[in-house]
C-alpha positions as CSV (number, residue, x, y, z in Angstrom):
1,M,-42.9,96.1,-79.9
2,L,-44.4,93.4,-82.1
3,Y,-47.8,95.0,-81.7
4,L,-46.5,98.3,-83.2
5,K,-44.9,96.6,-86.2
6,T,-48.0,94.7,-87.1
7,T,-50.4,97.7,-86.8
8,K,-48.1,99.9,-89.0
9,K,-47.5,97.4,-91.7
10,P,-51.0,97.3,-93.5
11,T,-51.1,101.0,-94.3
12,Y,-47.3,101.7,-94.6
13,E,-47.2,102.4,-98.3
14,L,-50.2,104.6,-98.3
15,R,-48.9,106.6,-95.3
16,R,-45.5,106.9,-97.0
17,C,-47.2,108.3,-100.2
18,L,-49.2,110.8,-98.1
19,K,-45.9,111.9,-96.4
20,R,-44.1,112.3,-99.7
21,I,-46.8,114.5,-101.1
22,A,-47.1,116.5,-97.9
23,H,-43.3,117.1,-98.0
24,Q,-43.3,118.1,-101.6
25,R,-46.1,120.6,-101.0
26,S,-44.9,121.8,-97.6
27,V,-48.2,120.9,-96.0
28,S,-49.2,118.4,-93.3
29,Q,-50.1,114.8,-94.0
30,A,-53.6,115.5,-92.5
31,Q,-54.1,118.2,-95.2
32,V,-53.2,115.7,-97.9
33,A,-55.6,113.1,-96.6
34,I,-58.4,115.6,-96.2
35,N,-57.8,117.0,-99.7
36,W,-57.8,113.5,-101.1
37,C,-61.2,112.9,-99.5
38,C,-62.6,116.2,-100.9
39,Y,-61.2,115.4,-104.3
40,Q,-63.4,112.3,-104.3
41,G,-66.5,114.3,-103.4
42,T,-66.7,113.3,-99.8
43,I,-66.7,115.6,-96.7
44,P,-64.5,114.1,-94.0
45,L,-65.5,114.6,-90.4
46,V,-62.2,115.7,-88.8
47,G,-61.7,115.6,-85.0
48,M,-59.7,118.6,-83.6
49,R,-58.7,119.0,-80.0
50,K,-56.1,121.8,-80.3
51,K,-56.0,125.2,-81.8
52,S,-53.0,124.1,-84.0
53,Q,-55.1,121.3,-85.5
54,V,-57.9,123.8,-86.4
55,I,-55.4,126.1,-88.1
56,D,-53.8,123.1,-89.9
57,V,-57.1,121.8,-91.2
58,S,-58.3,125.3,-92.3
59,N,-55.3,125.5,-94.5
60,V,-56.5,122.5,-96.5
61,F,-58.6,124.9,-98.5
62,N,-55.6,126.9,-99.7
63,W,-54.5,124.2,-102.2
64,N,-55.8,121.2,-104.2
65,L,-54.2,117.9,-105.1
66,N,-53.3,117.8,-108.8
67,N,-54.5,115.0,-111.0
68,N,-51.3,113.0,-110.8
69,E,-51.1,113.1,-107.0
70,F,-54.7,111.9,-106.9
71,K,-54.0,109.0,-109.2
72,I,-50.9,108.0,-107.2
73,L,-52.9,108.0,-104.0
74,Q,-55.7,106.0,-105.6
75,E,-53.3,103.4,-107.0
76,V,-51.4,103.0,-103.7
77,S,-54.7,102.8,-101.7
78,K,-55.8,99.8,-103.9
79,N,-52.9,97.8,-102.7
80,C,-53.4,98.9,-99.0
81,L,-53.8,95.8,-96.9
82,K,-56.2,97.4,-94.5
83,K,-59.5,98.6,-96.1
84,M,-62.2,100.9,-94.9
85,P,-65.5,99.1,-94.0
86,K,-68.2,99.4,-96.7
87,N,-70.2,101.4,-94.1
88,P,-67.8,103.9,-92.6
89,F,-70.1,104.3,-89.6
90,S,-69.8,100.7,-88.7
91,S,-67.0,99.3,-86.5
92,I,-66.9,96.0,-88.5
């Protein structure tokens, strides 16, 4: 149980923000995260194993984050305790 608590904590606020935006827009958290990446000019590589995931991800192109949502995600991500590596293709 302790392991689960420590792994959830570093990204908790960011995940909570993603969830809030997803709920307000009636979309999935994955769609919000992918949309956020696209808003920044990146193209995320998304793994999909199920037909439902393919359908969910395809719906990301039906809407866009607004400027305020993007700013909120950016601000919350600055305070995120777990950071992406400078080289995303590295495991370090």
